[in-house]
C-alpha positions as CSV (number, residue, x, y, z in Angstrom):
1,M,30.7,-13.6,2.1
2,I,27.0,-14.6,0.7
3,L,24.5,-15.8,3.2
4,A,22.6,-18.9,2.2
5,F,19.1,-18.4,1.3
6,A,16.6,-19.1,4.1
7,A,12.7,-18.6,3.9
8,F,12.6,-16.5,7.5
9,Q,9.0,-15.4,7.7
10,A,8.5,-14.7,11.5
11,V,10.2,-14.8,14.9
12,E,9.1,-16.0,18.1
13,K,8.8,-13.3,20.7
14,S,8.0,-13.8,24.4
15,F,5.5,-11.0,26.4
16,T,5.1,-10.8,29.9
17,Y,2.7,-8.7,31.9
18,Y,2.9,-8.1,35.7
19,A,-0.4,-7.4,37.3
20,D,-0.1,-5.1,40.3
21,V,-3.5,-6.2,41.3
22,P,-4.9,-9.8,40.7
23,V,-6.7,-10.2,37.4
24,K,-8.8,-13.2,36.1
25,S,-7.4,-13.4,32.7
26,V,-4.7,-11.5,30.4
27,N,-4.7,-11.9,26.5
28,L,-2.3,-10.4,24.0
29,A,-4.0,-8.7,20.9
30,G,-2.3,-6.6,18.1
31,T,-1.8,-6.3,14.3
32,F,-0.4,-9.8,14.2
33,N,-3.8,-11.3,15.0
34,N,-6.4,-8.8,13.8
35,W,-6.8,-7.3,17.4
36,D,-8.5,-10.4,18.5
37,K,-8.8,-10.0,22.2
38,N,-9.3,-13.9,22.7
39,A,-6.8,-15.1,20.2
40,Q,-3.7,-15.1,22.3
41,P,-4.5,-16.0,26.2
42,M,-1.5,-15.7,28.4
43,T,-0.5,-17.9,31.3
44,L,-0.3,-17.0,35.0
45,G,3.1,-17.9,36.5
46,Q,3.6,-19.4,40.1
47,D,3.7,-16.1,41.8
48,G,0.1,-15.2,40.8
49,R,0.9,-11.9,39.2
50,T,3.1,-12.5,36.2
51,W,1.5,-13.5,33.0
52,S,3.2,-14.6,29.7
53,T,3.1,-16.0,26.4
54,T,5.1,-16.6,23.2
55,V,3.9,-15.8,19.6
56,K,5.4,-15.9,16.2
57,L,5.3,-12.3,14.8
58,P,5.9,-11.2,11.1
59,Y,8.9,-9.0,10.4
60,G,8.3,-5.3,10.8
61,R,6.4,-2.8,12.9
62,V,4.0,-4.4,15.2
63,Q,1.6,-2.8,17.5
64,Y,-0.2,-4.6,20.6
65,K,-2.0,-4.4,23.8
66,F,-2.7,-6.5,26.7
67,V,-6.4,-7.2,27.4
68,L,-7.3,-7.7,31.2
69,N,-10.4,-9.7,32.2
70,G,-11.5,-9.6,28.7
71,E,-12.5,-6.0,28.5
72,Q,-9.7,-3.8,29.8
73,W,-7.2,-2.8,27.0
74,I,-3.8,-1.3,28.4
75,V,-0.5,-0.6,26.8
76,D,2.7,-2.6,27.9
77,P,4.3,-0.6,30.7
78,K,7.6,-1.6,29.6
79,G,7.1,-1.1,25.8
80,K,7.3,1.9,23.5
81,T,3.9,3.6,22.6
82,V,2.7,5.2,19.6
83,D,-0.6,7.0,18.6
84,D,-2.7,5.0,16.4
85,G,-4.0,7.9,14.5
86,N,-7.4,8.1,16.3
87,G,-6.1,9.4,19.7
88,N,-5.5,6.1,21.2
89,Q,-2.1,4.6,22.3
90,N,-0.7,1.1,21.3
91,S,2.5,-0.4,22.3
92,E,4.9,-1.0,19.3
93,L,8.0,-3.0,18.6
94,V,10.1,-3.6,15.4
95,V,10.7,-7.4,14.7
96,L,13.9,-7.6,12.8
97,P,14.9,-10.8,10.9
98,P,17.9,-12.8,12.5
99,D,20.4,-11.9,9.7
100,Y,19.9,-8.1,10.4
101,T,22.3,-7.9,13.2
102,E,24.7,-5.9,11.2
103,P,23.8,-2.7,9.1
104,A,23.1,-3.3,5.5
105,R,25.8,-1.9,3.1
106,P,25.7,-2.5,-0.6
107,N,29.7,-2.8,-0.6
108,D,30.2,-5.1,2.3
109,G,30.1,-8.2,0.3
110,V,27.1,-9.6,2.4
111,I,23.5,-10.3,1.1
112,S,20.7,-10.8,3.9
113,A,18.8,-14.0,2.6
114,S,15.9,-13.4,4.9
115,G,15.3,-10.1,3.1
116,L,14.7,-11.7,-0.4
117,R,11.3,-12.5,-1.4
118,H,9.9,-13.6,-4.7
119,K,7.4,-16.0,-6.0
120,P,6.2,-16.6,-9.6
121,S,2.8,-15.5,-8.8
122,L,0.6,-12.7,-7.4
123,P,1.8,-10.4,-6.0
124,D,5.4,-10.6,-7.4
125,V,4.4,-11.6,-10.9
126,N,1.5,-10.0,-12.4
127,V,-0.2,-9.1,-15.9
128,D,-1.5,-5.7,-16.1
129,R,-2.2,-3.7,-19.2
130,G,-0.6,-6.3,-21.3
131,R,2.7,-6.3,-19.5
132,L,4.5,-8.7,-17.4
133,V,5.2,-7.0,-14.0
134,V,8.0,-8.7,-12.1
135,R,9.0,-7.7,-8.6
136,L,11.6,-8.7,-5.9
137,R,12.1,-7.7,-2.4
138,T,15.6,-7.2,-1.0
139,R,16.9,-6.1,2.2
140,S,16.9,-2.3,2.4
141,N,20.1,-0.7,1.1
142,D,21.8,-4.2,0.7
143,V,22.7,-4.3,-3.2
144,V,23.7,-1.7,-5.9
145,G,21.3,-3.0,-8.5
146,V,19.3,-5.9,-9.5
147,L,19.0,-7.6,-13.1
148,L,16.0,-9.7,-14.3
149,S,17.9,-12.4,-16.3
150,P,15.7,-14.5,-18.6
151,D,17.0,-17.9,-19.6
152,K,16.6,-16.6,-23.2
153,G,17.1,-12.8,-24.2
154,Q,18.8,-10.1,-22.8
155,A,19.0,-9.1,-19.1
156,V,16.6,-6.4,-17.9
157,R,17.7,-3.8,-15.2
158,M,15.1,-3.5,-12.2
159,V,13.9,-0.1,-11.0
160,R,13.8,0.3,-7.2
161,I,10.4,1.6,-6.8
162,S,9.9,1.5,-2.8
163,R,12.1,1.5,0.3
164,D,11.3,1.2,4.0
165,E,13.4,0.5,7.3
166,L,13.5,-3.2,6.3
167,Y,13.0,-3.8,2.4
168,D,13.6,-2.5,-0.9
169,T,11.2,-3.6,-3.9
170,Y,12.7,-3.7,-7.5
171,E,10.4,-3.9,-10.5
172,A,10.8,-4.9,-14.1
173,K,8.1,-4.6,-17.0
174,L,8.1,-7.0,-19.9
175,P,5.8,-7.9,-22.8
176,A,3.7,-10.3,-21.4
177,R,4.9,-13.9,-22.4
178,K,6.0,-17.2,-20.9
179,L,9.0,-16.5,-19.0
180,R,11.9,-18.6,-17.1
181,Y,14.2,-16.3,-15.2
182,R,16.4,-15.6,-12.4
183,F,17.7,-12.4,-10.7
184,S,21.2,-11.2,-10.7
185,L,21.9,-9.3,-7.3
186,Q,24.8,-6.9,-7.6
187,H,27.0,-5.6,-4.8
188,R,30.5,-4.1,-4.7
189,P,33.0,-5.2,-1.9
190,T,35.1,-2.4,-0.9
191,T,38.2,-4.2,-2.5
192,A,36.5,-4.7,-5.8
193,I,36.5,-2.4,-8.9
194,Q,33.4,-3.6,-10.4
195,N,30.1,-4.9,-9.1
196,I,29.9,-8.8,-8.5
197,A,26.7,-10.3,-9.2
198,Q,24.9,-13.2,-7.3
199,S,22.3,-15.3,-8.8
200,F,19.1,-15.9,-7.0
201,G,16.4,-18.4,-8.0
202,P,13.9,-20.7,-6.5
203,N,16.4,-22.6,-4.5
204,G,18.0,-19.3,-3.0
205,L,21.2,-17.6,-3.6
206,G,23.6,-19.3,-5.9
207,G,21.2,-22.3,-6.1
208,K,20.0,-24.2,-9.4
209,G,16.9,-23.7,-11.3
210,S,14.8,-20.8,-12.8
211,F,11.6,-19.2,-11.8
212,E,8.7,-20.1,-14.4
213,F,5.6,-17.9,-15.3
214,N,3.1,-18.7,-18.1
215,P,0.3,-15.9,-18.5
216,T,-1.6,-18.6,-20.4
217,T,-1.9,-20.9,-17.6
218,S,-1.9,-18.6,-14.8
219,P,-5.0,-16.7,-13.7
220,I,-5.1,-13.1,-14.5
221,F,-6.1,-10.8,-11.6
222,R,-9.0,-8.8,-13.2
223,V,-10.4,-5.7,-11.2
224,P,-13.0,-3.2,-12.6
225,Q,-11.4,-0.2,-14.3
226,W,-14.1,2.3,-13.6
227,P,-12.8,2.9,-9.9
228,E,-9.5,4.3,-11.2
229,G,-11.3,7.2,-12.6
230,T,-13.9,7.8,-9.8
231,V,-13.9,10.0,-6.7
232,V,-15.9,8.4,-3.9
233,Y,-18.0,10.3,-1.4
234,Q,-19.0,8.7,1.9
235,I,-22.5,9.2,3.3
236,F,-23.2,8.7,6.6
237,P,-26.9,8.3,6.4
238,D,-28.2,9.5,9.5
239,R,-26.0,12.7,9.4
240,F,-26.2,13.9,5.7
241,E,-29.7,15.8,5.6
242,N,-33.0,15.3,7.3
243,G,-35.3,15.9,4.6
244,D,-38.6,14.1,5.7
245,K,-39.3,14.7,9.4
246,S,-42.2,12.5,9.3
247,N,-40.3,9.4,9.6
248,D,-38.4,10.8,12.5
249,L,-38.0,8.5,15.6
250,K,-38.9,9.7,18.9
251,G,-36.0,11.5,20.4
252,T,-34.4,12.7,17.1
253,L,-32.3,15.8,17.9
254,A,-32.0,19.0,16.3
255,W,-29.6,18.9,13.2
256,N,-27.1,21.2,14.6
257,A,-27.0,19.3,17.9
258,E,-23.7,19.6,19.6
259,N,-24.5,17.0,22.7
260,L,-24.1,13.9,20.7
261,N,-23.6,10.6,22.3
262,Y,-23.3,7.0,20.8
263,G,-27.0,6.7,20.5
264,S,-28.0,10.1,19.2
265,R,-30.0,10.4,15.9
266,L,-30.4,13.3,13.7
267,G,-32.8,12.0,11.3
268,G,-30.9,11.8,8.0
269,D,-32.9,10.1,5.3
270,V,-33.3,9.3,1.4
271,A,-35.3,12.5,1.0
272,G,-32.2,14.5,2.3
273,V,-29.8,12.8,0.0
274,R,-32.3,13.3,-2.9
275,K,-32.4,17.0,-2.1
276,H,-28.7,17.3,-2.3
277,L,-28.0,15.2,-5.4
278,P,-27.3,18.4,-7.5
279,Y,-24.9,19.4,-4.8
280,L,-23.1,16.3,-5.1
281,K,-23.2,16.4,-8.9
282,S,-21.5,19.8,-8.8
283,L,-18.8,18.7,-6.5
284,G,-17.6,16.3,-9.2
285,V,-17.7,12.8,-7.2
286,K,-18.6,9.9,-9.3
287,T,-19.6,7.3,-6.5
288,L,-21.6,7.6,-3.6
289,Y,-20.8,5.2,-0.8
290,Y,-23.4,4.5,1.9
291,T,-22.6,3.2,5.2
292,P,-25.4,0.8,6.2
293,V,-28.8,1.8,5.3
294,F,-30.6,-1.2,6.8
295,D,-33.3,-1.7,9.4
296,S,-31.3,-1.9,12.6
297,P,-31.7,-1.1,16.3
298,S,-28.6,1.5,16.1
299,Y,-28.2,4.9,14.3
300,H,-25.2,3.7,12.7
301,R,-27.0,0.6,11.6
302,Y,-23.9,-1.7,11.3
303,D,-26.0,-4.3,13.4
304,A,-28.8,-5.0,10.8
305,R,-31.7,-7.0,11.4
306,S,-32.4,-7.5,7.5
307,Y,-30.0,-7.0,4.8
308,T,-33.0,-6.3,2.4
309,K,-35.0,-4.0,4.3
310,I,-34.2,-0.2,4.6
311,A,-34.5,1.5,8.1
312,P,-38.0,3.0,8.3
313,D,-36.2,6.1,9.7
314,F,-34.3,6.3,6.4
315,G,-36.9,5.6,3.7
316,T,-38.4,2.7,2.1
317,N,-36.9,0.0,-0.2
318,T,-38.6,1.7,-3.0
319,D,-37.3,4.9,-2.0
320,F,-33.5,3.9,-1.7
321,A,-33.7,1.9,-5.1
322,R,-35.2,5.0,-6.8
323,L,-32.3,7.1,-5.3
324,T,-29.6,4.8,-6.8
325,R,-31.1,5.0,-10.2
326,E,-31.6,8.6,-10.1
327,S,-27.8,8.9,-8.9
328,R,-26.7,6.7,-11.7
329,A,-28.5,8.9,-14.2
330,L,-26.4,11.8,-13.0
331,G,-23.3,9.9,-13.3
332,M,-23.1,8.7,-9.7
333,R,-22.7,5.0,-8.9
334,T,-23.8,3.5,-5.7
335,V,-21.7,1.5,-3.2
336,M,-23.5,-0.2,-0.4
337,D,-22.0,-1.3,3.0
338,F,-22.7,-4.5,4.3
339,A,-21.7,-6.0,7.7
340,F,-21.7,-9.8,7.0
341,N,-19.5,-10.4,10.1
342,H,-22.4,-9.7,12.7
343,T,-26.1,-8.9,12.9
344,A,-28.5,-7.4,15.5
345,T,-29.8,-9.5,18.3
346,D,-33.4,-8.6,17.6
347,G,-33.2,-9.8,13.9
348,P,-35.2,-12.7,12.7
349,W,-32.3,-15.2,12.3
350,F,-30.9,-14.5,16.0
351,M,-34.6,-14.3,17.5
352,D,-35.1,-17.6,16.3
353,L,-32.1,-18.9,17.9
354,R,-33.0,-17.2,21.2
355,T,-36.4,-18.7,21.3
356,K,-35.9,-22.3,19.9
357,G,-32.3,-22.9,21.1
358,E,-30.6,-25.9,19.9
359,A,-33.7,-26.8,17.7
360,S,-33.5,-23.4,15.6
361,K,-32.8,-23.8,12.1
362,Y,-30.5,-20.8,12.3
363,R,-28.4,-22.6,15.1
364,D,-25.3,-23.0,12.9
365,F,-25.7,-19.2,11.5
366,Y,-23.9,-18.3,14.9
367,F,-21.5,-19.5,17.4
368,P,-23.5,-20.1,20.5
369,K,-21.5,-21.4,23.6
370,A,-24.5,-22.5,25.7
371,F,-28.3,-22.8,25.8
372,P,-30.5,-21.0,26.3
373,V,-28.9,-18.1,24.2
374,E,-29.0,-14.8,26.4
375,V,-28.3,-11.1,25.5
376,K,-26.2,-10.4,28.3
377,N,-22.7,-9.1,29.2
378,P,-20.4,-11.2,28.8
379,P,-22.7,-13.0,25.9
380,N,-22.8,-16.9,25.9
381,Y,-22.1,-16.5,22.1
382,V,-19.3,-15.3,20.2
383,A,-19.8,-11.7,19.5
384,W,-17.9,-9.0,17.6
385,Y,-15.3,-7.8,20.2
386,G,-17.4,-9.3,22.8
387,Y,-20.1,-6.8,22.2
388,P,-23.4,-8.7,23.2
389,Q,-25.2,-6.6,20.8
390,M,-23.5,-7.8,17.7
391,P,-23.5,-11.8,17.5
392,K,-21.1,-13.1,15.0
393,L,-22.3,-14.8,11.8
394,N,-20.8,-18.1,10.8
395,A,-19.7,-16.8,7.4
396,A,-18.0,-20.3,6.4
397,N,-21.6,-21.8,6.6
398,P,-22.9,-22.3,3.0
399,E,-26.5,-21.2,4.2
400,V,-25.2,-18.2,5.6
401,Q,-23.3,-17.5,2.4
402,K,-26.3,-18.1,0.4
403,A,-28.6,-15.6,2.4
404,C,-25.7,-12.9,2.2
405,L,-25.4,-13.1,-1.6
406,A,-29.0,-13.1,-1.9
407,A,-29.1,-9.8,-0.2
408,V,-26.6,-8.5,-2.4
409,D,-28.5,-9.7,-5.5
410,Y,-31.8,-8.1,-4.2
411,W,-30.1,-4.7,-4.3
412,R,-28.5,-5.4,-7.6
413,T,-32.0,-6.3,-9.0
414,N,-34.0,-3.6,-7.6
415,G,-31.7,-0.9,-7.5
416,S,-28.4,0.3,-9.3
417,L,-25.7,-1.1,-7.3
418,A,-22.0,-0.8,-8.4
419,G,-20.3,-2.3,-5.7
420,V,-20.1,-3.4,-2.0
421,R,-18.0,-2.3,0.9
422,L,-17.5,-5.2,3.3
423,D,-17.4,-4.1,7.0
424,V,-14.5,-5.7,9.4
425,G,-14.0,-7.8,5.9
426,N,-10.5,-9.2,7.6
427,E,-12.4,-10.8,10.3
428,V,-14.7,-12.7,7.9
429,D,-14.0,-16.2,6.9
430,P,-12.4,-16.0,3.5
431,S,-14.7,-18.5,1.7
432,M,-17.2,-15.9,2.1
433,W,-15.5,-13.4,0.0
434,R,-14.6,-16.2,-2.6
435,A,-18.2,-17.0,-2.9
436,L,-19.2,-13.3,-3.4
437,R,-16.6,-12.9,-5.9
438,R,-17.4,-15.9,-8.0
439,H,-21.3,-15.2,-7.5
440,T,-21.1,-11.4,-8.7
441,K,-18.4,-11.4,-11.3
442,A,-20.0,-14.3,-13.1
443,T,-22.8,-11.7,-14.2
444,S,-21.2,-8.3,-13.6
445,P,-17.4,-8.3,-14.0
446,D,-17.4,-4.7,-13.2
447,F,-18.8,-5.1,-9.9
448,W,-16.7,-3.5,-7.2
449,I,-15.7,-5.4,-4.0
450,V,-14.0,-3.3,-1.4
451,G,-13.1,-4.7,2.0
452,E,-12.3,-3.1,5.1
453,N,-9.0,-3.8,6.4
454,W,-6.5,-1.2,8.1
455,G,-3.3,-3.1,7.3
456,D,-1.8,-5.2,4.6
457,G,-4.4,-6.6,2.3
458,T,-2.1,-9.0,0.5
459,P,-4.2,-12.1,2.0
460,W,-7.3,-10.8,0.2
461,F,-5.6,-9.8,-3.2
462,G,-4.9,-13.1,-4.7
463,G,-7.4,-12.6,-7.4
464,D,-10.0,-14.7,-5.8
465,Q,-11.5,-12.1,-3.1
466,W,-11.5,-8.5,-3.0
467,D,-10.7,-5.8,-5.8
468,S,-9.8,-2.9,-3.3
469,Q,-9.7,-2.2,0.5
470,M,-10.1,0.9,2.4
471,G,-6.9,2.9,2.2
472,Y,-6.2,3.4,5.8
473,Q,-2.6,2.7,5.1
474,F,-2.7,5.9,2.9
475,R,-4.2,7.8,6.0
476,E,-1.4,6.6,8.2
477,A,1.2,8.1,5.9
478,A,-0.7,11.3,5.3
479,L,-1.1,11.6,9.3
480,A,2.4,11.2,10.0
481,F,3.6,13.5,7.3
482,F,1.1,16.4,7.5
483,P,-0.3,17.2,10.9
484,D,2.0,15.0,12.8
485,K,5.2,16.0,10.9
486,K,6.9,12.7,12.0
487,T,8.3,11.9,8.7
488,K,10.4,13.6,6.2
489,P,9.3,14.1,2.3
490,S,11.5,11.4,1.3
491,E,10.0,9.1,3.9
492,F,6.5,10.1,3.0
493,L,7.1,9.2,-0.7
494,D,8.8,6.0,0.1
495,R,6.0,5.2,2.1
496,L,3.3,5.8,-0.5
497,M,5.6,3.8,-2.9
498,G,5.8,1.0,-0.5
499,I,2.0,0.9,-0.1
500,Y,1.8,1.0,-4.1
501,S,4.4,-1.7,-4.6
502,M,2.7,-3.9,-1.9
503,Y,-0.1,-4.9,-4.2
504,P,-0.5,-5.6,-8.1
505,P,-0.6,-2.4,-9.8
506,Q,-4.4,-2.7,-10.9
507,V,-5.2,-3.2,-7.1
508,S,-3.2,-0.1,-6.1
509,R,-4.9,2.0,-8.7
510,N,-8.2,1.3,-7.3
511,L,-7.6,1.3,-3.4
512,M,-10.1,3.6,-1.7
513,N,-7.7,5.9,-0.2
514,L,-8.9,8.4,2.4
515,I,-7.5,10.9,4.9
516,G,-10.9,10.6,7.1
517,S,-13.9,8.2,7.8
518,H,-16.6,7.8,10.1
519,D,-14.2,5.8,12.2
520,T,-11.4,8.6,12.5
521,P,-11.3,12.1,13.9
522,R,-11.8,14.7,11.2
523,F,-8.4,15.3,9.3
524,L,-8.9,19.1,9.8
525,T,-9.1,18.6,13.7
526,L,-6.0,16.6,13.7
527,C,-4.3,19.5,11.8
528,K,-5.4,21.8,14.5
529,G,-7.5,23.8,12.2
530,D,-4.7,24.3,9.8
531,G,-6.5,24.6,6.4
532,D,-3.4,24.6,4.4
533,L,-2.2,21.3,5.7
534,H,-5.5,19.9,5.3
535,R,-5.4,21.1,1.5
536,L,-1.8,19.9,1.0
537,A,-3.1,16.0,2.2
538,T,-6.1,16.3,0.0
539,T,-3.9,17.4,-2.9
540,V,-2.0,14.1,-2.6
541,L,-5.2,12.3,-2.0
542,L,-6.8,13.3,-5.3
543,T,-3.6,12.9,-7.4
544,W,-1.9,9.7,-6.1
545,P,-3.0,6.2,-7.6
546,G,-6.2,5.0,-6.2
547,S,-9.9,5.7,-6.0
548,P,-9.9,8.8,-3.4
549,M,-12.8,9.0,-0.8
550,I,-14.0,12.3,0.9
551,Y,-15.7,11.8,4.0
552,Y,-19.0,14.0,4.0
553,G,-18.4,17.4,5.2
554,D,-14.6,17.5,4.8
555,E,-15.1,19.5,1.7
556,L,-16.9,22.2,4.0
557,G,-14.0,22.2,6.5
558,M,-16.2,20.5,9.2
559,T,-14.3,19.5,12.4
560,G,-14.7,17.0,15.0
561,G,-12.6,14.5,17.1
562,A,-13.3,10.8,17.8
563,D,-16.7,9.3,17.6
564,P,-19.4,10.6,17.9
565,M,-18.0,14.1,17.4
566,N,-16.7,13.3,14.0
567,R,-20.2,12.3,12.8
568,K,-22.1,15.7,13.4
569,G,-24.8,16.8,11.1
570,M,-23.6,17.8,7.6
571,A,-22.9,21.7,8.0
572,W,-25.2,22.8,5.3
573,S,-25.2,26.4,6.1
574,T,-21.4,26.8,5.2
575,A,-22.1,25.1,1.5
576,T,-21.7,28.5,-0.1
577,A,-19.9,30.2,-2.7
578,N,-17.7,31.9,0.0
579,N,-16.4,28.7,1.3
580,S,-12.8,28.6,0.3
581,M,-12.4,25.0,1.2
582,L,-15.4,23.9,-1.0
583,R,-14.2,25.8,-3.8
584,F,-10.8,24.2,-3.4
585,Y,-12.3,20.6,-3.4
586,R,-14.5,21.5,-6.5
587,R,-11.6,22.6,-8.4
588,L,-9.1,19.7,-7.3
589,I,-11.8,17.2,-8.4
590,A,-12.4,18.9,-11.6
591,V,-8.6,18.9,-12.5
592,R,-8.6,15.1,-11.6
593,N,-11.6,14.3,-13.6
594,A,-10.1,16.2,-16.7
595,N,-6.8,14.5,-16.9
596,P,-6.5,10.7,-17.2
597,S,-3.0,10.6,-16.0
598,L,-4.1,11.7,-12.6
599,Q,-6.6,8.9,-12.6
600,S,-4.8,6.0,-14.1
601,G,-1.2,6.9,-14.4
602,E,1.9,5.1,-12.9
603,P,3.4,7.1,-10.1
604,T,7.2,8.1,-9.9
605,V,9.2,9.9,-7.5
606,L,10.7,13.2,-9.1
607,A,12.2,15.0,-6.3
608,T,12.4,15.2,-2.5
609,E,14.5,17.8,-0.5
610,D,14.1,17.0,3.2
611,A,15.6,20.2,4.5
612,K,13.4,22.3,2.5
613,G,10.1,20.3,3.3
614,T,9.4,19.8,-0.3
615,L,8.5,17.0,-2.6
616,A,7.3,15.9,-6.3
617,F,5.9,13.0,-8.0
618,G,4.7,12.4,-11.4
619,R,2.0,10.4,-13.0
620,T,2.3,8.8,-16.4
621,L,0.0,7.3,-18.5
622,G,1.1,6.5,-22.2
623,T,1.9,9.9,-23.7
624,D,-0.1,11.8,-21.0
625,A,1.6,13.0,-17.6
626,A,1.3,15.2,-14.8
627,A,3.5,16.4,-11.9
628,V,2.6,17.3,-8.3
629,A,4.9,19.5,-6.4
630,L,4.4,20.3,-2.8
631,N,5.8,22.5,0.0
632,R,5.1,21.7,3.4
633,A,7.5,24.3,5.0
634,D,6.1,27.5,6.6
635,A,8.4,29.5,4.1
636,P,8.2,29.9,0.2
637,Q,10.5,27.2,-1.2
638,T,11.8,26.7,-5.0
639,I,11.7,23.3,-6.3
640,S,14.1,22.1,-9.1
641,L,11.7,19.6,-10.7
642,P,12.8,16.9,-13.1
643,L,10.0,16.6,-15.6
644,P,8.5,13.5,-16.9
645,A,9.4,12.7,-20.5
646,S,5.9,13.5,-21.9
647,L,5.9,17.1,-20.3
648,R,9.4,18.0,-21.6
649,G,9.4,20.8,-24.1
650,K,6.1,21.5,-23.6
651,P,4.3,24.7,-22.1
652,L,3.0,23.8,-18.6
653,L,0.0,24.8,-16.6
654,D,-0.4,24.7,-12.7
655,A,-4.2,23.6,-13.0
656,M,-4.7,24.8,-9.2
657,S,-3.4,28.5,-9.4
658,G,-3.7,29.2,-13.4
659,R,0.0,30.0,-13.6
660,R,1.8,29.1,-16.9
661,Y,5.3,27.8,-17.2
662,A,7.3,28.0,-20.4
663,A,8.5,24.8,-22.2
664,S,11.5,23.4,-20.4
665,A,13.9,20.8,-21.9
666,S,14.1,18.5,-18.8
667,T,14.0,20.6,-15.3
668,L,11.8,23.2,-14.2
669,A,12.2,25.6,-11.3
670,I,9.0,26.3,-9.7
671,K,8.4,28.5,-6.5
672,L,5.8,27.5,-4.0
673,G,4.4,29.4,-1.2
674,P,4.2,28.3,2.4
675,K,2.2,25.1,2.5
676,K,1.1,25.1,-1.2
677,A,1.1,22.8,-3.9
678,A,1.1,22.8,-7.8
679,V,-0.5,20.2,-10.1
680,L,1.2,20.6,-13.6
681,V,-0.3,19.5,-16.8
682,R,0.2,20.3,-20.4
683,A,-1.1,23.6,-21.1
684,I,-3.3,22.4,-24.1
685,G,-6.7,21.2,-24.8
686,P,-9.2,20.6,-22.0
687,N,-6.9,21.6,-19.3
688,L,-7.3,25.2,-20.1
689,A,-10.6,25.3,-18.2
690,F,-8.5,25.4,-15.2
691,R,-6.7,28.5,-15.6
692,T,-8.3,30.7,-13.0
693,A,-7.2,30.5,-9.2
694,Y,-9.5,28.6,-6.8
């Protein structure tokens, strides 16, 4: 039996919360509404205690919480809870499509229609490096194989590139050309000797018609190429180095202060960064990403008074502009962080609104609910997560967009600005990002636009908004595999391949992947101080597709829990030749910088052995390739490694340990110590520079 195609996208789910004591309001917030505590109010029942609501949820894993009285976030007492990676607990449920009631089997004669997804546009069809990349999603383990069948020409067998608990993704690559096509889904009923194929097209299983794609009329999603080859270093300005105490604000703490709170200042400044440019250069990083540096009432500066004035305790506009040019001269680009979602309450725009009320020319820059506008809790204006100190900007207002774009232009003109990171980008009206892309790309096609978003970034990767996003999906996978050990090697690589296949390849190759940031506990702390686990995670970070980001101090082995302890002053006293973690980072970055395949190569899973705790993946770029093997186990393991074609018959080098391997026709047996990894490259040319052990 073949189930008819149906475009199931979401299912209604009812939530209830019973209040032991009376509360004024209960809201439902979660991954499905960007954790907006006001988006889904619940209704109070006749008993005065039971609150309920119904919401459409996407298929897959969903996390949520109840919000009591607009402030108190709690998990569902009746639901399953999971750690969110930051030490917080969320409720979680798995939403299954309606035709997933029976387990999937490729030999049961049934194809689940709701698992099928394809549209002849991004992200399912895409032109990348002159090739047409076509992808089809099916239910996980539901078919034997898939053929892409053009109306003219031979069928192409598609390759399964990822699998999770709900879906498989199949991919085919063809020369870029106009194409009419369908898919042939192969399955094998238990009574059949050969596979049976079922055709799938725009009208569903067995329906008539073909998909069509024309690269000459379809917009091509172009992203800058330089981020593929970069390594990003995140600088939290107040905590990197205090190089000029004359600009310190009153109450600035000693650099090594341990008693930090949410308002502590340590005095980091432009002079401190300039002092350590040689260190950053020697580390091998190529992009410096600064969290906000603007005039602000807070030390983190995400509530800017002005986007065109540097915080006086950090430096001057001239100082910072010169720093960006000096960095560029050393081979390091600059990315600045802009919070265009909200501002400070004492900046000129909001102060004018507070003073003049409805007569203010900035009235429509914000969302006032009543006049006079007063900074109080709760605020009588829309604020980010209800925080009175962060009034939300009306990003859909063309005048707001004009002002924000002018701020970006100011730093592009006066400094050397290679890109922007967009704070809480998923919460800003998309028209802002469309305007930003049109404006910057018109004159600077290589300008890098990176949004902050912790989940699926598909809505922003249609070619009209962002180039990249913060790689918190990568971090989530790394956290589950390394310190938490909740996933097996096969599941870890399936998850990484799933993230890779979620977006067009050119997007995945420039995702700003990370294992730690100013918004997360230090990864070494989450590893409970296990430096070997930290190194394993860092090895994957620096060798997997993306633009890897290093959070300041991780390369020194800094530790720290949740904010503010993850934002201590940079431990410069440990930046010595004796620091084994620093030596490891320098070496691994150098290996990446020396091997184009580790920067831009396509990933493939080479081997996984769950019982042994081992895995291996390859990166291939034309005739260049590299292979990465990893042992998470506490005991030595031998990995039978199928080599990428470009490495077969070639002498190989583990660029990390310096060990050489004789040429092998197809499979290489390598022995790895407990919690160790190898990065295999061809033992010729510039890679010989990495023969010595770190």
